[in-house]
N, C-alpha and C positions, 0 to 999 in steps of 0.2 A: 058931305057925307062923313060921319064920324063913326069909327069902329070902337067897340068897347075894348077894355084891357084884355078880357078873355079871348075875344076874337083875334086881337093882335098877337097874343101869346100863342094861340093855336096856329096862327099863320106863320109865326117865327119858328115854331116847333116843326111844322110841315116843311118849311124851307130847309131847316137843318137836316131833317131826315132825308130829304131829296138830295141834298149836297153829299151826305154820307153815302148814299147809294152809289155814287160814282167814284168813291175814294178807296184806294188800297194803301194801307200803311206798311211800309217796309222798314224793319229795324235797321238803323244806320250801320251797325256792325256787320250786316250781311252783304251789303252792296257797296262796292267801291264807287263813290260818287265823284265821277270825273266830268260828267256832262249833264246839262239840264234836259237834253232830249234823249229818249230811249226808243227802241223799236219794240213793238208789241206783236206777238204772234198767237193767234187762236189755234192751239195745237190739237185739241180734241174737245169733247163736250164738257170736260172737267178741268182743263189745264190751259193756262196762258203762259207763254214764254216771254220774258223781258230781257232785253240785251242792250248794253251800251253801244254796241256796234251791230251792223247788219249781219245776219246769219244766213248764209246761202242754204244750209241744210234745213233750217226752220222755214225759210222762204218757200222751199219746194214742198214741204210737208204741211204747211199751215192751211187752215180753212179761211183765214182772214189775216191781213197784216196791216199795220199802221204805225203811227208815231204818236208819242205823248211826251209831256214835260214832267220832270220831277221837281218837287219843291222841298227845300231843306227846312224841316220843322223842328230842329233841335235833335231829339233822340231818334227820330224816324224821318224817312223820306216819304213824301206824299205823292202818289201817282193818281192822277184823275183820269179814269178810264173814258174813252170815247163813248158816246151815247149808245151806239149799237152793241158794243162789247158789254157794257154794264147791264143793259137790258137783257141780254142773253144769259150771261153767267150769274149775275147777282140776283136776278129774278128767280132762277132755278135753285140756287144755293147761296144764300147771303153770307154764310160762314166760309172762311178761307184760311189757308196756311201758306207760308212762304218758305221755299227751300232754295239754297244757293249751291252752285257747283263751282269746281276749281276754275272753270273757264271764265267765271265772273258773271255768268248768266243766272237768271232766276226762273223758277217755276212757281206759279201761283196755282194752288190746288183748291177747287171749290167743292164744298160738300164733304161729308164724312169726317169733318174736323172733330177731334176728341173721341172718336169711336175706337181708338186703339185698345 
C-alpha cells in the first residue's frame, strides 16, 4: 500500500497540528527552570496554574491536578498538557497567554487573548 506525496503531507500536517494542540510554550525569561517536572492545576474554566512545587492552596481550590514535564527548547520551555486538560481548555479556547507571579508560579489564561 503506497501513499501519494499529498496524502503523506496531509498526514504529517495533521500530526503536527495534533501535537501542537497539547503544547504550551512558556517564554524562558518568565519561569525559573529548576526542574523538569511541574504541577498543573485546573483553577477555573479559563485558567491553569503551573508551579515548580506543590501548592497546597491551589490543591484545595483546583478542579483537577496533575503533573507534567517541561522541555527546554532554547528561547522557550515546552509544556505538553495531559490529554484531558488539553481537550478541555484548548478545544474551547485555543489562544492563550502566560502570566508569572513573584512566587514563581504561572497562570495560563485561555481565550480573550488580544482583546485588551
